[in-house]
N, C-alpha and C positions, 0 to 999 in steps of 0.2 A: 169526639172529633168527627168531621164530615169531609168527604172528598169533594173536589170541585164539581159542581153541577153543570151538565152539558145538555143541549137540546135533545128532545126525544128522537128527532129525525136522524141523529147520528148514533143512536144507541146500538144499532146493529153493526156499525163499523167499529165501534170502540168497545164492544162487549168482549168478554174473555172467550177464548176458544173453548170448544166443548172438551169434555174430559178425555176423549180418545186422542185429540191432537195436542193437548197440553197448552201451556200459556203462550201467548203471542210474543214474537220477537221484536227487536227494534226495527228491523227491515219492514215487517208487516205494518208497524205503526207509521213508518215513513210513507209507505204506499197507501195508507188509509184503509187497510183491511184488518187491523188488529187494535187491541187496546194498548195503551202505553205501559211499559214495564213499571215495576214497583218503584224503581229509583226515580221515575219521572212524575210520580203522583205528588200532588200538592195538597197539603192539609190546611183547612180553614176552620175557624170557629163557627162560621155560619155559611149556609149555601149562598153562592154568588152566581148570578145568571151570566152566561157567556154572551158575547155580542152576536147579533144576528148574522153577520158576515163571516163567521168562523168557518163555515163549510166551504166557502169560496177561497178563503185565505190559506187553507191547509195545503192544497197542491202547489201554491206559490212558494210556501216555506220549504216543502220537500224538494222542489226544483232548485231553489237557492242553496239548499244543503248539498245537493249533488254537485253543483258548480263549485262550491267551496271545498269539497273533498277531492277535487282534482279533475272535474269535468269528465267523469267516468262514462264510458260507453260500453255497449255490449259487443263482444268480439267472439263470434262463433268459431270453434266450440270451446275455446279456452276460458271464457269468462271475461270479466272487466279488464280493461287496460287503460293506460294513460297515453296522451299524445306527447311524445318526447320531442325535445329540441336538440340539434347537434351540439350546441354550446354547453349543454348540461354535462356532457361526458368528457369534457376536456381535462378536468382535474382528477379523473379516476385512474387507478392503477390496474394492472393486468387482472387481478382477482376480481375486482368490481366490474371490469369490462366483460369478463367471462360470464358473470352472473347476469348482467344486463342482456347479453346475447341470448339468454334462455327465456326471456319474457315473452317475446313474440317475434314475428318475422320482421316487423318494422324496427324493433329494438336491435335485432341481430344485424341488420344492414348498417345501422348507425354505430353499433359497437365495434364493427370490423372496418371502420373507416381507415384509409391508409394514413391520413394525417395523424390520427391518434397513436397508431402503432409506430409510426416513424418517430414521433416525439418520445415515446417510451424507449426506443432503441438509442436515441441520442442521450437521454437521461441516464441510462445504464452504461453508457460508454461503448455500445456496440456499433461498429462501422461509423466512426465519428466524421470521416472525411467524405461521406457520400451524400448524394442528394435524394430527394423523395422520388424522383423519376428513375433512379437506377435500379430499383427492384419492383417487380409487379405485385408482390404480396409481402408487406412488412410484418404481418402477423406471423407468417411462417419463418421469416428471418429472425424475429425475436425468439420464437420457440427453438430454432436451431442453435442460436447463440447461447440460449439458456441451457440447453442440453449439453453443449460442449463445456460450459462452465461447470456444471455438476459433474461431468465425467473427469475433468481436470482435478477437481477436489478429491474424487475417489482415487484417482491415480496417485495423488500426493500422499494420501493417507495410507495406501497399501503398497507404496514403493514400487509402483508399476511404471516403467519408463525405459527409455533408451539411454545408455551411458556411453560416452566416448572420451578417450584420453587424448589431450592435445599434446602430442609428443614433439620433441625437438632433438637436435643432435646430442648424442651421448657425450658425457664428460663436461657439459656446460651447466653451471649451477644457476638456478633461478634466483633473481634478486628482488623483483617486485612484480605484482600483477594488479591489473585494474580492468573493469568491464563496465559497459554501458549498452543497454538495449540489445544484448546478445553478442556484441563485438568485444573480444578479449584482446588485451595488449599485455605483453610480457617482456621484461628486460632481463638480460643474462650477464654473467661475469665476462663473457667475451666481448661485450659492448653491443651485441645485436639486440634489436627490438623487433619482435614478431607480432603479427596480427592474425586473429582467427575470427571468422564470421560464422557463428553457430546458427544463425537464422537460415542459412542456405547449406549448412554442413560443408562448407568449403574449407577444408583443413590444409590446403596447399597455398594459402595466402602468402604473398612475398614478404621478405624481410625489408623493413624500412631502411633506406640508405642513410648512413650517418654523414656528417659534414666534416669529419676529421681529416679527410684526404687519404687517398690510397697510397701515396708515396711516403707517408710518415712511417718510420721504422718502429719496431717494438710492438708490444700488445696494446690493444685499445683499452681505455679506462672502463671500469665497471659501470653498470647502470645503477643509479641510486634509487630513483623514483620514476614511475610511469603513470600517466593519467590519460583518460580518453573521454570524449563526449560525442555528441551526434555529428560533429563536423571536424574536430581537431584531435590529434594525438600528440602528446608531449612526453619527452624523456629528459631526465636530469642525470648527469654523469658525475663521477667522483671528482673530476678535475674542475668542477664548477660550470661546465657548459650545459646549456639548455637548448634543445632542438625541438622545433615545432613542425609537424606534418599536417597536411590537409587530407582528409579522407576522400575528398572529391577530385583531387588533381593527380594523385599517384604516389609513387614511392619517394620521390625527391622532396627534401625539406623545403619549407617556405620561409623559415625564419630561424635565426640562431643568435643568442646573446650569451655573455660570459660573466661569471662571478669570480672574484679573486680568491674566495675561500670555498670550502666544501658546503654543499647545499644541505640544509637541515629539513626543509619542508617544501612541498610543491602542491599547488592547488589549481584546479580547473573546474569551472562551473558546469552544471548539466547542460546549460544553453549558453550561447555567447562565445566570444573569441578572446577573452581576457585570461592571461596566464599570470599567476602570482608565485613568487619564489622567495625563500628566506635563506640568507647566507650570512653567517656571523651576526652582526647587529644591524643588518640591512634587510629591508623588505622591498621588493621591486614588483611592479605591475607592468606587464607588456601587453600591447594589443594594437590592432590596425586602426588607423584614423579614417576619416570620411573618404579619403581617396584610395584606401586599400593598402597604404604603406604602414609597416609595423614601426612602432615607436614606444618609448617609455611613457606610460600613462601617469605613473606616480612612483615616488621613491621616498621611503621613510627610514629614519634612523631611530632605533630604539635602544634601550640600555641593557637589555638582557637577551640571551639566546632564545630563539623561537623553538618551541616544541611542537605546536600544532598550528595549522594555517588552513583557513576555509574562505571561499568566496561566497558572498551572499547571493542567492539565486533571485531571479526575476527583478533585477535592478536595471533600469534603463538610464543611459547617460553615463555618469561617472561611476566606475566600479567601486564596490565596497568589500572589504575583507575584514575578517576577525582573526587575530593572532593571539596565541597563548604563549607567553614567555615566562617560564617558571611559575611565579605566583601572581603575575599580572596578565590581564586580558585587555588587549587593545582593540579599538574600533578604528579602522583605517579607511578613509574615504578619499578618492582621488580629487585633487583640488582643495583639500582641507588638511590641516595638521592632524596627526594622530591623537586620539582621545582615549583616556583610560576608562574602560568599561567596568573593571573590577580589580581590586588590589587589596590583598590581606597578607601581611608579612608572615612568612613561615607556613603558608598553606598553598603548596604548588598545585597546579592544574594537572589532572591525570588523564582527562579525555575531553573531547570537544566535538560538537556537531551543531549545525545551524539550519534554520529554515528561512523562509522569506522575511519573517518579522521577528524571530526569536533566536536566541543563542542558549544552548544548554551545555554545561560543562561540569565535570566532577572536580571537587577540591578535596585535598587531603587535610584532615584535621590534626590538631595537636595530640600527640599520643599521651601526654601526661594530664590532659584535661578531659573529664568525662563529658562535659557539655559540648566541646568542640570536636565532634565526630566527623566522619567522611560524609559529604553531602553532594547533591546535584543542585546547582543553582540555575534558575531560568530567568534570563534577562530579556527585556524588550529592547530591540535595536533602535527604535525611534525615540522613546523616552529615556533610554539608558537607565532604567530602573529595574530592580530585582522584583520579579513577579511572585516567585514562590521558591521554597526550599524543599527538596525531596530527599528521602533516605534517612540520614542520621544513623549510619551503620559503622561498625568497627573496621570492616574491610574496605580497601580502596576500590573506587569505581574504575574499571579498566576500559570500558567502552560504553558509548551512548549513541542512540539513533533517534532523532526527531524528524529528520527530513523525509524519510521513507515511511514513517509511522502514520496511522490514521489520524484524522483531526482530533486535537485535544488529548493525544496520548503520546507516551514516550516509553521506550524500552531501554534497559541498561543492564550491563553485566558487571559483576563485582568479583573481587578476589576471594570472597568467601564461597565461590563456586555456585552462586545462584544468579538466575536471570529474573528480573523484576519488571513488571509492566505498571506504569503509573498513569493515573488519570489527572491531567493538569487542572481540571475544574475543581477537583476535590483535594488535590495535593496529597494523595495517599496511594499506596500500592494496591492494585487490583489482584495481582497474583504473584507468587514467588515460587520459582521452580528450582529444585536442586538439580543442576544441569550437568556439571562436569567434576572430574576428580581434582583438577587444578583450577586456576582462574579462568574466567571467560575472556576470550580474545576478540570476538566479533559477534555481532547480534543484529538481526533485522526482523521486522514483523509486518504483517498486513492485517486485514480485518478479521482473519480467523486462525492464522498459524504464526508460529515463531520459529525462526531458524537461528541457532546459536553455535558458535565454534569455541572450543576450549584450547587451552595451552597444551594439553596432552595430545592434541591432534584429532579430536573427534568432533563431528558435526551432528547436532541433534535437531530433529524436527518435532515441534510440540503443537498440540491442539490447544489453542488459547482458552476456549470456553470450558473444556473438560480439564485442562491442566495436566494432561497426560502426554507422555512421550510416544510419538508415532513410530519413529525409527531413527537409527544413527548409522553413520559411516565415518570413515577416516581416510586420508588425513585432511586437515583444513587449517588455513590461516586467513584466507580471503573468502568472503561470502557475498554473493549478490544474486538475487532471484527476482523473477517476475511471476506472472500468472501461470506460465507454462514451462519455464526452464529454471535451472539452478547452476551457477558457476562457482566452483570451489577450487582452492589452490593451497598447496603446502609450500610455504616459503621457508627455507632453512634459516636458522638463527645465525649461522656462520657460513660465509662463502669460501668453501675449501676448494682451492684450485691447484694444489700441489700435484706434481706428476706422480709422486708416490701414492697418492690417494685416487689416482685415476681408475684403477681396477675396482677399488672400493665403491666409487661413485657409479660405475657402470652396473655393478651387480646389486646396488642398493639405491634405486631411483628415489626413494623417500628422502634421502639425504642430499639430493641435488634439486628437488622440487618437482611437483607433479600438478598438472592442471586437469580438471575433469569438468565435462559439460553434461548435465542431465536434462533430458527432454521428456516432459510429461504430456505433450500435445497428442491428441487422438489422431491427428493427421499424419504424424511421423512416428507413431508407435508401432513397433514390430512385435509380433506375438512371442518371439523367443527371447526378446531383450528384457531381462529382469535385472534391476539394480542390485548389485551385490552389497551385502551389509558390511563386509569388511574386505580387505585386500590380501587375504591370506592365500596361499597356494592350494591347489586341489589335493595335495597329499595329506592335508590335515583332516582329522576326523570330524571336527565340529565346524560349523559355518552357517551359511544362509539357509533358511528353512524352505525356500522356494514356494512360499505362500501356501504351504500345506496346512497351516493353522495350528502349529504347535503352541504349547503353553508359553514358552520363553523363546525369543528369537535365536538364542544360542544353543538350543537343544540339538542333540544329535539327530541327523536325518537318516 
């Protein structure tokens, strides 16, 4: 076999390097100062003469190769660089932008462009209501928000934060609690409805005035349910009255309507001004019209008593509600007759939660059939079809949360004392946590943690990825948290208001209801404020470990 024959005038350029320098490289070959590597050699059966213009075409090929490789140029002293364009960096994330800023000075100017970092802040949810001209350096804003987010996660995991008890008058029993965006509403057996704004730590917020009239003799009816959103506060009383307040106008109510029987369920959406109530076999929706006057938007008659009632969020125009009445689930839309979403005789609904397009509820199976176990059914509200079945357990599902969960995920609590996280795309459980000694009463999750409350009165915070318990406190019946705060409440099972038990209620606040607000924000964090792991007195020997790092949280200090 013979190699490709070349003219003798180019032999000195294509000859191999001497023995001291070693073989020539590909770069030497491109510059015309070395022989081609072995991988570029072509074998022929006979010598072939090269064209006479090969010596003139070689620089042209090398120049074309350099242009194809990115139009490289020499940049002293760092070596070759490329000419970047600003549009190339639009789809990069913070890690790639940081690497691009280390290439050269030109790359650094383009990678630190204000528009790029402003878009990153908007994508991550940092300062969503600001404009690009509000901050001089959006890269520093992104770094600061990222650092606060990491600090908040560390505070959550290590129980570092400020705790405050939302106290009220002694001797009054807590009936119901609800919260939204740091604003807490509570109803008591005295008929009073109290508000707290934990965002400003204003614990002296006024009591909302009822509409029963000051001249009416006798005690006021107890509060059955309370709900709150970003603009309204609603309270339902035992005598069937429903009172609505506006958080923007003051203490005086703006609307009131009456049911003939006791109210079984009350619903208020996260946004909007529609209020839904269920009393007896009647479901009513009230809301303001286009002129601002309150009226009955829809009224439905169903055949069974309602146990759970929810308003579908992000619905414009006619409001839509989902009601669970024993073993039937109804889809109620204003301007249309009620439709049955699910109905299986002998399988009552044990819990209910909805999102903008789906409804998740637990159903109780037949105890004498092995195949008919307790499940969670997921329905599409538009097609009214069952999407998937989750669970198939022996214990009843006591709570479910899909509205506050990450996309395509669901968290549920069961009477078998376990908390389970389900992936709706695979219809299977991602993790199962043995959470409480009794059944699970409340549960909520985000992208990395799970907060659950048990019937025994304990609240547990879990690391979702590790599947481990971070810490626990008590008591709890209501749970609501966001990135920087946690609202918990203990609601007694029985509203004891007898005068003989007044002393007992005064000395045992756990039996009249307690509300706690936990703040993990670095802006409001006090050095000496450490969240206690339990509510025992200081006379007890065992208790919180004060972050000393003991093996078990309940070890002696």
